[in-house]
Backbone as CSV, one residue per row, in Angstrom:
resi,resn,N_x,N_y,N_z,CA_x,CA_y,CA_z,C_x,C_y,C_z
1,MET,0.848,-1.194,0.000,0.000,0.000,0.000,0.874,1.232,0.000
2,LEU,0.488,2.263,-0.779,1.287,3.462,-0.853,0.986,4.399,0.305
3,THR,1.958,5.239,0.656,1.753,6.279,1.647,0.884,7.365,1.030
4,PRO,0.258,8.264,1.861,-0.558,9.346,1.300,0.202,10.177,0.269
5,ARG,1.479,10.499,0.547,2.256,11.309,-0.389,2.480,10.552,-1.692
6,GLN,2.774,9.245,-1.593,2.982,8.445,-2.787,1.705,8.326,-3.609
7,LYS,0.567,8.266,-2.905,-0.706,8.187,-3.611,-0.959,9.447,-4.436
8,VAL,-0.658,10.603,-3.853,-0.849,11.855,-4.574,0.036,11.900,-5.809
9,LEU,1.315,11.520,-5.635,2.233,11.505,-6.771,1.787,10.515,-7.837
10,ALA,1.308,9.352,-7.395,0.842,8.337,-8.349,-0.384,8.820,-9.105
11,LEU,-1.289,9.515,-8.380,-2.496,10.030,-9.014,-2.148,11.047,-10.089
12,LEU,-1.219,11.955,-9.772,-0.806,12.952,-10.756,-0.185,12.292,-11.981
13,THR,0.649,11.279,-11.735,1.278,10.565,-12.852,0.246,9.853,-13.703
14,LEU,-0.693,9.165,-13.037,-1.717,8.398,-13.753,-2.584,9.311,-14.593
15,CYS,-3.038,10.424,-13.997,-3.911,11.338,-14.732,-3.184,11.969,-15.905
16,ALA,-1.940,12.391,-15.681,-1.185,13.040,-16.752,-0.959,12.090,-17.916
17,ALA,-0.671,10.836,-17.595,-0.374,9.872,-18.645,-1.626,9.434,-19.396
18,LEU,-2.686,9.129,-18.659,-3.874,8.577,-19.297,-4.704,9.632,-20.003
19,LEU,-4.569,10.893,-19.593,-5.316,11.950,-20.247,-4.512,12.623,-21.346
20,ALA,-3.237,12.245,-21.468,-2.405,12.834,-22.509,-2.886,12.378,-23.876
21,PRO,-2.814,13.263,-24.871,-3.260,12.872,-26.213,-2.343,11.839,-26.817
22,VAL,-2.920,10.949,-27.618,-2.103,10.006,-28.370,-1.509,10.758,-29.543
23,PRO,-0.530,10.181,-30.249,0.044,10.868,-31.403,-1.030,11.396,-32.341
24,ALA,-0.842,12.614,-32.840,-1.881,13.309,-33.592,-2.394,12.498,-34.768
25,HIS,-1.496,11.828,-35.502,-1.946,11.073,-36.678,-2.823,9.914,-36.288
26,ALA,-2.611,9.357,-35.085,-3.444,8.235,-34.642,-4.836,8.707,-34.309
27,ALA,-4.949,9.805,-33.539,-6.261,10.287,-33.141,-7.060,10.774,-34.336
28,ALA,-6.414,11.478,-35.245,-7.120,12.002,-36.399,-7.652,10.884,-37.273
29,ALA,-6.838,9.853,-37.470,-7.277,8.739,-38.307,-8.438,8.012,-37.674
30,GLY,-8.425,7.882,-36.334,-9.512,7.198,-35.658,-10.817,7.960,-35.789
31,ARG,-10.764,9.321,-35.700,-11.984,10.106,-35.813,-12.513,10.105,-37.229
32,ALA,-11.613,9.948,-38.198,-12.041,10.010,-39.588,-12.857,8.801,-39.990
33,ALA,-12.690,7.683,-39.274,-13.420,6.455,-39.624,-14.774,6.485,-38.948
34,ALA,-15.763,7.054,-39.574,-17.066,7.226,-38.954,-17.896,5.969,-39.089
35,PRO,-18.722,5.650,-38.070,-19.598,4.490,-38.162,-20.581,4.662,-39.320
36,ALA,-20.977,3.544,-39.911,-21.930,3.594,-41.011,-23.007,2.565,-40.773
37,ALA,-24.008,2.588,-41.625,-25.094,1.624,-41.497,-24.540,0.219,-41.565
38,GLY,-25.008,-0.636,-40.649,-24.551,-2.012,-40.627,-23.393,-2.226,-39.689
39,ALA,-22.864,-1.152,-39.092,-21.752,-1.311,-38.167,-22.211,-2.033,-36.923
40,VAL,-21.310,-2.768,-36.296,-21.639,-3.485,-35.072,-22.011,-2.492,-33.999
41,ALA,-23.096,-2.725,-33.305,-23.521,-1.838,-32.229,-23.954,-2.667,-31.049
42,GLY,-24.026,-2.029,-29.896,-24.460,-2.728,-28.694,-24.139,-1.886,-27.494
43,PRO,-24.606,-2.269,-26.290,-24.355,-1.488,-25.093,-22.862,-1.261,-24.893
44,GLY,-22.468,-0.001,-24.856,-21.081,0.326,-24.566,-20.137,0.120,-25.721
45,ALA,-20.627,-0.291,-26.874,-19.742,-0.568,-27.996,-19.732,0.604,-28.951
46,GLY,-18.540,0.984,-29.442,-18.418,2.097,-30.352,-17.534,1.754,-31.520
47,PRO,-18.035,1.029,-32.517,-17.208,0.597,-33.629,-16.789,1.764,-34.498
48,VAL,-15.669,1.646,-35.157,-15.237,2.674,-36.084,-15.190,2.138,-37.506
49,ALA,-15.578,0.885,-37.692,-15.619,0.307,-39.027,-17.036,-0.085,-39.373
50,ALA,-17.330,-0.208,-40.641,-18.652,-0.617,-41.094,-18.545,-1.976,-41.752
51,PRO,-18.662,-3.067,-40.970,-18.472,-4.399,-41.518,-19.553,-4.776,-42.517
52,ILE,-19.185,-5.572,-43.486,-20.121,-6.037,-44.504,-20.226,-7.550,-44.396
53,ALA,-21.445,-8.035,-44.235,-21.638,-9.473,-44.125,-21.224,-10.145,-45.421
54,GLY,-20.659,-11.328,-45.297,-20.236,-12.036,-46.504,-19.426,-13.245,-46.132
55,PRO,-18.790,-13.880,-47.100,-17.994,-15.074,-46.829,-16.843,-14.764,-45.896
56,ALA,-16.416,-15.752,-45.148,-15.313,-15.574,-44.209,-14.033,-15.219,-44.962
57,ALA,-13.287,-14.249,-44.433,-12.031,-13.834,-45.058,-10.946,-14.843,-44.722
58,ALA,-9.842,-14.780,-45.496,-8.740,-15.703,-45.278,-8.051,-15.424,-43.954
59,ARG,-8.126,-14.180,-43.473,-7.530,-13.826,-42.186,-8.643,-13.462,-41.215
60,ASN,-8.295,-13.382,-39.953,-9.285,-13.065,-38.926,-9.573,-11.568,-38.890
61,PRO,-10.816,-11.194,-38.600,-11.075,-9.792,-38.288,-10.359,-9.420,-36.987
62,VAL,-9.995,-8.158,-36.858,-9.275,-7.670,-35.681,-10.215,-6.820,-34.839
63,VAL,-10.256,-7.114,-33.542,-11.043,-6.329,-32.592,-10.076,-5.586,-31.675
64,PHE,-10.142,-4.256,-31.691,-9.306,-3.426,-30.826,-10.055,-3.121,-29.533
65,VAL,-9.338,-3.174,-28.403,-9.934,-2.868,-27.098,-9.059,-1.814,-26.434
66,HIS,-9.545,-0.584,-26.383,-8.754,0.531,-25.859,-8.607,0.468,-24.336
67,GLY,-7.816,1.377,-23.803,-7.513,1.371,-22.383,-8.336,2.345,-21.565
68,TYR,-7.925,2.511,-20.323,-8.622,3.333,-19.331,-8.666,4.803,-19.773
69,ASN,-9.844,5.418,-19.631,-10.054,6.829,-19.979,-9.744,7.129,-21.444
70,ALA,-9.888,6.144,-22.308,-9.602,6.331,-23.730,-10.864,6.050,-24.545
71,ASP,-10.706,5.991,-25.848,-11.826,5.693,-26.744,-11.274,5.054,-28.017
72,PRO,-12.146,4.597,-28.921,-11.666,3.897,-30.117,-10.751,4.725,-31.022
73,GLY,-10.753,6.044,-30.882,-9.916,6.875,-31.722,-8.428,6.640,-31.568
74,VAL,-8.004,6.006,-30.464,-6.567,5.806,-30.241,-5.960,4.820,-31.230
75,TRP,-6.789,4.075,-31.948,-6.269,3.018,-32.812,-5.994,3.480,-34.233
76,GLY,-6.085,4.777,-34.500,-5.943,5.262,-35.868,-4.656,4.843,-36.544
77,SER,-3.531,4.944,-35.843,-2.238,4.635,-36.452,-2.121,3.163,-36.818
78,LEU,-2.493,2.275,-35.890,-2.398,0.842,-36.165,-3.393,0.425,-37.242
79,ARG,-4.557,1.047,-37.246,-5.534,0.754,-38.307,-4.963,1.120,-39.669
80,GLU,-4.304,2.278,-39.762,-3.688,2.682,-41.025,-2.667,1.650,-41.491
81,ASP,-1.855,1.177,-40.541,-0.820,0.202,-40.895,-1.430,-1.109,-41.359
82,LEU,-2.509,-1.532,-40.720,-3.159,-2.777,-41.121,-3.818,-2.626,-42.489
83,ARG,-4.399,-1.468,-42.742,-4.971,-1.236,-44.077,-3.873,-1.271,-45.142
84,ALA,-2.716,-0.726,-44.805,-1.590,-0.773,-45.760,-1.141,-2.210,-46.008
85,ASP,-1.380,-3.081,-45.026,-1.045,-4.505,-45.185,-2.111,-5.273,-45.955
86,GLY,-3.211,-4.611,-46.298,-4.243,-5.273,-47.084,-5.560,-5.498,-46.379
87,TYR,-5.648,-5.164,-45.092,-6.925,-5.305,-44.383,-7.925,-4.282,-44.927
88,ALA,-9.172,-4.702,-45.011,-10.253,-3.785,-45.363,-10.872,-3.231,-44.080
89,ASP,-11.538,-2.084,-44.200,-12.231,-1.537,-43.025,-13.242,-2.530,-42.469
90,SER,-13.786,-3.378,-43.345,-14.777,-4.364,-42.919,-14.162,-5.489,-42.086
91,GLU,-12.835,-5.475,-41.909,-12.157,-6.478,-41.084,-11.598,-5.878,-39.792
92,LEU,-11.805,-4.580,-39.583,-11.226,-3.889,-38.439,-12.339,-3.289,-37.585
93,PHE,-12.359,-3.653,-36.303,-13.440,-3.261,-35.396,-12.859,-2.690,-34.104
94,SER,-13.546,-1.715,-33.525,-13.117,-1.144,-32.258,-14.242,-1.257,-31.231
95,PHE,-13.956,-1.892,-30.119,-14.914,-2.030,-29.028,-14.797,-0.799,-28.135
96,GLY,-15.866,-0.008,-28.083,-15.892,1.161,-27.219,-16.706,0.875,-25.967
97,TYR,-16.254,1.345,-24.812,-16.930,0.981,-23.568,-16.613,1.980,-22.462
98,ASP,-17.417,1.936,-21.398,-17.210,2.769,-20.216,-16.086,2.153,-19.392
99,THR,-14.955,2.823,-19.319,-13.773,2.233,-18.684,-13.801,2.306,-17.157
100,HIS,-14.892,2.736,-16.574,-14.954,2.835,-15.117,-15.771,1.690,-14.502
101,GLN,-16.037,0.658,-15.283,-16.843,-0.463,-14.803,-15.980,-1.690,-14.541
102,SER,-16.612,-2.717,-14.000,-15.905,-3.919,-13.556,-15.497,-4.812,-14.725
103,VAL,-14.251,-5.284,-14.679,-13.742,-6.199,-15.701,-14.566,-7.470,-15.753
104,ASN,-14.719,-8.130,-14.611,-15.312,-9.469,-14.599,-16.834,-9.455,-14.576
105,GLU,-17.443,-8.438,-13.969,-18.896,-8.444,-13.815,-19.633,-7.796,-14.982
106,VAL,-18.979,-6.893,-15.695,-19.665,-6.138,-16.739,-18.935,-6.205,-18.093
107,LEU,-17.704,-5.728,-18.109,-17.053,-5.423,-19.382,-16.703,-6.643,-20.219
108,SER,-16.212,-7.710,-19.590,-15.836,-8.883,-20.381,-17.060,-9.501,-21.060
109,GLY,-18.215,-9.449,-20.401,-19.443,-9.962,-21.004,-19.882,-9.124,-22.196
110,ARG,-19.720,-7.809,-22.091,-20.067,-6.944,-23.219,-19.109,-7.162,-24.387
111,LEU,-17.849,-7.394,-24.070,-16.896,-7.708,-25.131,-17.252,-9.021,-25.799
112,ALA,-17.671,-10.008,-25.028,-18.062,-11.298,-25.589,-19.214,-11.135,-26.579
113,ALA,-20.198,-10.319,-26.211,-21.332,-10.085,-27.105,-20.880,-9.363,-28.371
114,TYR,-19.949,-8.432,-28.219,-19.435,-7.690,-29.371,-18.688,-8.619,-30.323
115,VAL,-17.850,-9.494,-29.769,-17.106,-10.439,-30.602,-18.071,-11.376,-31.329
116,ASP,-19.097,-11.826,-30.646,-20.078,-12.700,-31.299,-20.742,-11.991,-32.478
117,GLU,-21.030,-10.696,-32.317,-21.654,-9.948,-33.402,-20.680,-9.745,-34.566
118,VAL,-19.407,-9.502,-34.253,-18.391,-9.397,-35.301,-18.303,-10.706,-36.075
119,ARG,-18.288,-11.819,-35.375,-18.201,-13.121,-36.032,-19.445,-13.385,-36.886
120,ARG,-20.604,-12.979,-36.382,-21.839,-13.193,-37.138,-21.817,-12.389,-38.434
121,GLN,-21.391,-11.132,-38.348,-21.422,-10.280,-39.529,-20.346,-10.629,-40.541
122,THR,-19.210,-11.097,-40.077,-18.111,-11.389,-41.003,-18.079,-12.842,-41.448
123,GLY,-18.736,-13.718,-40.700,-18.678,-15.140,-41.006,-17.417,-15.805,-40.495
124,ALA,-16.606,-15.081,-39.725,-15.346,-15.626,-39.214,-15.591,-16.520,-38.007
125,ALA,-14.842,-17.606,-37.922,-14.941,-18.488,-36.768,-14.225,-17.887,-35.556
126,ARG,-13.117,-17.177,-35.799,-12.324,-16.584,-34.727,-11.946,-15.152,-35.081
127,VAL,-11.599,-14.396,-34.047,-11.111,-13.034,-34.233,-9.733,-12.925,-33.606
128,ASP,-9.016,-11.863,-33.964,-7.794,-11.485,-33.275,-8.112,-10.269,-32.417
129,ILE,-7.583,-10.239,-31.199,-7.826,-9.117,-30.289,-6.523,-8.401,-29.995
130,VAL,-6.548,-7.067,-30.103,-5.414,-6.234,-29.717,-5.903,-5.258,-28.653
131,GLY,-5.345,-5.353,-27.446,-5.760,-4.494,-26.353,-4.632,-3.606,-25.876
132,HIS,-4.975,-2.416,-25.427,-3.997,-1.503,-24.840,-4.350,-1.267,-23.379
133,SER,-3.340,-1.315,-22.504,-3.491,-0.959,-21.099,-4.634,-1.758,-20.450
134,PHE,-5.616,-1.055,-19.847,-6.725,-1.708,-19.156,-7.486,-2.662,-20.069
135,GLY,-7.490,-2.384,-21.372,-8.160,-3.276,-22.313,-7.585,-4.678,-22.316
136,SER,-6.335,-4.806,-21.862,-5.723,-6.139,-21.772,-6.418,-6.988,-20.720
137,LEU,-6.804,-6.376,-19.596,-7.487,-7.134,-18.545,-8.894,-7.526,-18.981
138,VAL,-9.594,-6.590,-19.615,-10.950,-6.876,-20.095,-10.936,-8.049,-21.072
139,SER,-10.021,-8.002,-22.026,-9.990,-9.050,-23.049,-9.428,-10.355,-22.506
140,ARG,-8.491,-10.294,-21.564,-7.968,-11.537,-20.973,-9.050,-12.259,-20.187
141,TRP,-9.868,-11.513,-19.459,-10.936,-12.163,-18.691,-11.920,-12.843,-19.642
142,TYR,-12.216,-12.175,-20.746,-13.097,-12.789,-21.737,-12.487,-14.076,-22.284
143,VAL,-11.205,-14.042,-22.596,-10.560,-15.234,-23.142,-10.551,-16.359,-22.115
144,LYS,-10.155,-16.043,-20.888,-9.950,-17.091,-19.890,-11.248,-17.601,-19.278
145,TYR,-12.192,-16.697,-19.030,-13.401,-17.094,-18.301,-14.702,-16.893,-19.075
146,GLY,-14.642,-16.270,-20.257,-15.862,-15.956,-20.982,-16.040,-16.703,-22.283
147,GLY,-15.276,-17.777,-22.473,-15.422,-18.576,-23.686,-14.536,-18.145,-24.836
148,GLY,-13.649,-17.187,-24.586,-12.817,-16.669,-25.653,-11.769,-17.626,-26.183
149,THR,-11.450,-18.681,-25.453,-10.473,-19.639,-25.973,-10.990,-20.322,-27.244
150,ALA,-12.303,-20.311,-27.437,-12.890,-20.932,-28.629,-13.097,-19.945,-29.767
151,THR,-12.991,-18.635,-29.476,-13.333,-17.641,-30.498,-12.191,-16.668,-30.801
152,VAL,-11.076,-16.764,-30.062,-9.946,-15.860,-30.272,-8.758,-16.657,-30.793
153,ASP,-8.132,-16.171,-31.850,-6.966,-16.823,-32.437,-5.673,-16.193,-31.909
154,HIS,-5.507,-14.888,-32.105,-4.353,-14.153,-31.588,-4.834,-13.131,-30.558
155,TRP,-4.093,-13.003,-29.465,-4.393,-11.997,-28.431,-3.131,-11.188,-28.185
156,VAL,-3.243,-9.858,-28.254,-2.094,-8.970,-28.106,-2.356,-7.966,-26.998
157,SER,-1.369,-7.777,-26.137,-1.448,-6.780,-25.069,-0.354,-5.748,-25.254
158,LEU,-0.749,-4.480,-25.415,0.199,-3.372,-25.463,0.174,-2.663,-24.111
159,ALA,1.279,-2.740,-23.378,1.395,-2.048,-22.089,0.252,-2.391,-21.136
160,GLY,-0.110,-3.658,-21.079,-1.200,-4.068,-20.199,-0.735,-4.287,-18.765
161,PRO,-1.472,-3.821,-17.766,-1.129,-4.062,-16.364,-1.528,-5.484,-15.962
162,ASN,-0.950,-6.459,-16.627,-1.424,-7.832,-16.507,-1.257,-8.432,-15.119
163,HIS,-0.287,-7.930,-14.361,-0.125,-8.368,-12.979,-0.381,-7.223,-12.004
164,GLY,-1.095,-6.213,-12.477,-1.436,-5.066,-11.642,-0.421,-3.944,-11.752
165,THR,-0.852,-2.744,-11.370,0.043,-1.593,-11.352,-0.209,-0.753,-10.114
166,SER,0.857,-0.352,-9.440,0.718,0.390,-8.190,0.119,1.777,-8.414
167,THR,0.229,2.330,-9.623,-0.345,3.645,-9.857,-1.872,3.632,-9.741
168,ALA,-2.485,2.459,-9.890,-3.946,2.370,-9.809,-4.462,2.604,-8.399
169,TRP,-3.591,2.491,-7.386,-4.026,2.783,-6.021,-4.511,4.221,-5.896
170,ALA,-4.012,5.102,-6.756,-4.345,6.522,-6.660,-5.832,6.790,-6.872
171,CYS,-6.509,5.946,-7.663,-7.933,6.166,-7.933,-8.798,4.989,-7.501
172,ALA,-8.205,4.024,-6.798,-8.942,2.808,-6.429,-10.072,3.068,-5.442
173,LEU,-9.985,4.158,-4.684,-10.999,4.432,-3.668,-12.366,4.668,-4.284
174,TRP,-12.410,5.294,-5.468,-13.694,5.648,-6.057,-13.954,5.020,-7.422
175,ASP,-13.018,4.286,-7.981,-13.180,3.789,-9.345,-12.972,2.278,-9.393
176,GLN,-13.975,1.556,-9.890,-13.908,0.099,-9.929,-12.795,-0.397,-10.848
177,ALA,-12.637,0.237,-12.004,-11.588,-0.191,-12.929,-10.216,-0.047,-12.294
178,CYS,-10.000,1.032,-11.559,-8.715,1.209,-10.865,-8.511,0.107,-9.835
179,ARG,-9.568,-0.240,-9.110,-9.445,-1.335,-8.136,-9.065,-2.634,-8.843
180,ASP,-9.650,-2.861,-10.017,-9.335,-4.073,-10.773,-7.878,-4.105,-11.217
181,MET,-7.268,-2.935,-11.405,-5.886,-2.865,-11.878,-4.844,-2.894,-10.763
182,THR,-5.273,-2.823,-9.506,-4.298,-2.817,-8.415,-3.660,-4.196,-8.248
183,PRO,-2.405,-4.253,-7.840,-1.755,-5.548,-7.600,-2.527,-6.345,-6.547
184,GLY,-2.783,-7.600,-6.824,-3.479,-8.452,-5.867,-4.983,-8.332,-5.885
185,SER,-5.547,-7.575,-6.828,-7.003,-7.454,-6.910,-7.621,-8.796,-7.300
186,TYR,-8.926,-8.893,-7.122,-9.646,-10.111,-7.501,-9.379,-10.457,-8.963
187,VAL,-9.441,-9.452,-9.828,-9.233,-9.669,-11.260,-7.809,-10.126,-11.545
188,VAL,-6.833,-9.421,-11.009,-5.424,-9.748,-11.260,-5.083,-11.139,-10.736
189,LYS,-5.541,-11.462,-9.527,-5.239,-12.780,-8.935,-5.848,-13.913,-9.753
190,ASN,-7.083,-13.733,-10.189,-7.735,-14.808,-10.940,-7.163,-14.975,-12.343
191,LEU,-6.753,-13.884,-12.955,-6.126,-14.005,-14.267,-4.765,-14.684,-14.175
192,ALA,-4.083,-14.514,-13.039,-2.756,-15.114,-12.859,-2.822,-16.555,-12.369
193,SER,-3.980,-16.978,-11.884,-4.089,-18.321,-11.313,-4.038,-19.378,-12.412
194,GLY,-3.390,-20.482,-12.109,-3.305,-21.561,-13.091,-2.523,-21.135,-14.314
195,ASP,-3.071,-21.416,-15.488,-2.423,-21.098,-16.757,-2.719,-19.652,-17.138
196,GLU,-1.692,-18.822,-17.270,-1.902,-17.422,-17.650,-2.290,-17.271,-19.116
197,THR,-1.976,-18.262,-19.905,-2.264,-18.188,-21.344,-2.979,-19.470,-21.791
198,PRO,-4.232,-19.634,-21.399,-4.919,-20.911,-21.633,-5.370,-21.122,-23.070
199,GLY,-5.636,-22.378,-23.373,-6.194,-22.757,-24.659,-5.181,-22.743,-25.787
200,THR,-5.682,-22.748,-27.006,-4.826,-22.745,-28.190,-4.600,-21.336,-28.732
201,VAL,-5.075,-20.340,-28.010,-4.883,-18.942,-28.403,-3.389,-18.619,-28.432
202,LYS,-2.947,-17.836,-29.422,-1.572,-17.344,-29.459,-1.534,-16.008,-28.723
203,TYR,-0.623,-15.878,-27.758,-0.560,-14.692,-26.915,0.735,-13.914,-27.159
204,ALA,0.633,-12.581,-27.122,1.823,-11.734,-27.241,1.647,-10.489,-26.380
205,THR,2.735,-10.035,-25.776,2.719,-8.769,-25.055,3.868,-7.898,-25.553
206,PHE,3.658,-6.590,-25.495,4.678,-5.608,-25.849,4.788,-4.646,-24.671
207,TRP,6.003,-4.488,-24.158,6.162,-3.700,-22.940,7.372,-2.778,-23.018
208,SER,7.271,-1.665,-22.280,8.323,-0.659,-22.245,8.983,-0.650,-20.873
209,ASP,10.294,-0.384,-20.852,10.972,-0.264,-19.566,10.995,1.186,-19.076
210,CYS,10.203,2.048,-19.732,10.040,3.440,-19.291,8.562,3.775,-19.108
211,ASP,7.725,2.776,-18.908,6.284,2.986,-18.789,5.973,3.690,-17.473
212,GLU,5.390,4.880,-17.563,5.106,5.660,-16.355,3.775,5.291,-15.712
213,VAL,2.978,4.444,-16.366,1.680,4.038,-15.832,1.723,2.630,-15.245
214,VAL,2.320,1.698,-15.963,2.420,0.324,-15.469,3.660,0.199,-14.592
215,ASN,3.449,-0.068,-13.333,4.528,-0.153,-12.352,4.324,-1.384,-11.476
216,PRO,5.238,-2.362,-11.532,6.506,-2.340,-12.256,6.325,-2.695,-13.737
217,ASP,7.360,-2.405,-14.525,7.308,-2.725,-15.953,7.111,-4.214,-16.191
218,SER,7.612,-5.019,-15.278,7.532,-6.481,-15.412,6.110,-7.006,-15.251
219,SER,5.154,-6.126,-14.990,3.759,-6.556,-14.871,3.185,-7.014,-16.201
220,VAL,3.749,-6.545,-17.301,3.141,-6.799,-18.612,3.357,-8.223,-19.124
221,PRO,4.591,-8.744,-19.166,4.813,-10.070,-19.760,4.029,-11.179,-19.069
222,LEU,3.657,-12.187,-19.844,2.900,-13.330,-19.341,3.636,-14.625,-19.633
223,SER,3.522,-15.559,-18.727,4.090,-16.882,-18.947,3.352,-17.563,-20.097
224,GLY,4.097,-18.038,-21.084,3.488,-18.708,-22.226,3.208,-17.798,-23.395
225,ALA,3.498,-16.490,-23.247,3.274,-15.534,-24.335,4.580,-15.169,-25.018
226,LEU,4.481,-14.603,-26.199,5.626,-13.992,-26.863,5.751,-12.590,-26.284
227,ASN,6.754,-12.355,-25.439,6.895,-11.093,-24.728,8.009,-10.262,-25.365
228,THR,7.634,-9.096,-25.882,8.573,-8.285,-26.654,8.814,-6.939,-25.990
229,PRO,10.068,-6.642,-25.592,10.389,-5.304,-25.079,10.483,-4.315,-26.236
230,VAL,9.947,-3.124,-26.051,9.935,-2.137,-27.136,10.900,-0.992,-26.874
231,GLY,11.696,-1.092,-25.810,12.622,-0.016,-25.484,11.983,0.997,-24.560
232,CYS,12.494,2.213,-24.591,12.037,3.259,-23.674,10.943,4.094,-24.328
233,LEU,9.700,3.675,-24.130,8.544,4.405,-24.654,7.584,4.720,-23.524
234,LYS,6.910,5.860,-23.608,5.861,6.161,-22.650,4.651,5.269,-22.922
235,HIS,3.781,5.196,-21.923,2.650,4.269,-21.939,1.826,4.383,-23.223
236,ASN,1.418,5.592,-23.578,0.564,5.774,-24.754,1.335,5.778,-26.066
237,ASP,2.657,5.909,-25.990,3.438,5.982,-27.226,3.508,4.648,-27.961
238,LEU,3.201,3.553,-27.268,3.170,2.259,-27.961,2.107,2.243,-29.052
239,LEU,1.079,3.085,-28.897,-0.015,3.098,-29.862,0.401,3.645,-31.219
240,GLY,1.418,4.498,-31.254,1.830,5.088,-32.511,3.240,4.744,-32.927
241,ASP,3.871,3.819,-32.236,5.263,3.462,-32.510,5.346,2.504,-33.700
242,GLY,6.186,2.842,-34.672,6.279,2.039,-35.879,6.809,0.639,-35.645
243,ALA,7.831,0.506,-34.802,8.406,-0.813,-34.542,7.415,-1.709,-33.806
244,THR,6.665,-1.117,-32.856,5.651,-1.893,-32.139,4.568,-2.352,-33.103
245,SER,4.135,-1.467,-33.987,3.128,-1.820,-34.985,3.620,-2.966,-35.866
246,ALA,4.873,-2.890,-36.294,5.422,-3.955,-37.137,5.425,-5.286,-36.394
247,GLY,5.761,-5.256,-35.101,5.758,-6.473,-34.302,4.370,-7.056,-34.143
248,VAL,3.392,-6.189,-33.913,2.009,-6.648,-33.781,1.533,-7.277,-35.090
249,ARG,1.802,-6.617,-36.202,1.331,-7.115,-37.491,2.001,-8.431,-37.869
250,ALA,3.292,-8.555,-37.542,3.979,-9.826,-37.802,3.386,-10.951,-36.959
251,PHE,3.044,-10.637,-35.714,2.450,-11.652,-34.842,1.068,-12.084,-35.361
252,LEU,0.279,-11.132,-35.833,-1.052,-11.476,-36.350,-0.944,-12.352,-37.591
253,ARG,0.169,-12.269,-38.296,0.362,-13.123,-39.482,0.873,-14.517,-39.121
254,SER,1.268,-14.717,-37.872,1.885,-15.990,-37.472,0.847,-17.105,-37.315
């Protein structure tokens, strides 16, 4: 547990980092992709692509899950890179949700419903999930406890507090998501119990040794995953980093 002074410092760090804008090209690209008729919708979901029903594609559709205090617009840069690799907008989906709710009681179930709708509209048997920060916990709970081992092919965590982060103590008193991110929380303990990477899902994490939000940095890697250090990047900078994007795209092709 942190001292009162440490809590104040952690709160300032957490707020500054999570409220900081993502790289301009990423945010602009995310806003430019407006929802259209036929887009996946549902409680708390905010897609940025307009999927078209049809035969299953040769590759899996990608579902992005943003982090705490963020929105689907943060994925603009990675979406651009995937489109350059040949993905169509109809294969790229963003799950939008209220980041102040419970991972296990609310959010993972809503993600499960969203993935089912993506699979229904695209005809795909499985999806690939890419999560940033808090989105890693939401999507991991879905995979491990919500049936995702049968519907997820590749799972990627960018700067995820997979074993908890001490900075979350700063807002844990009033925010459920922060409580879920604290070291030793119900969510963190259950995700770490037994096999951290269950099923036939392929798992990968990307982590920075200069992450000002995830503390300690070693919280991100998972046993059984492909764990890739990205060097000295700030928490949100992984979203627009070219080398990280290349690593994610190579993993999705594996």
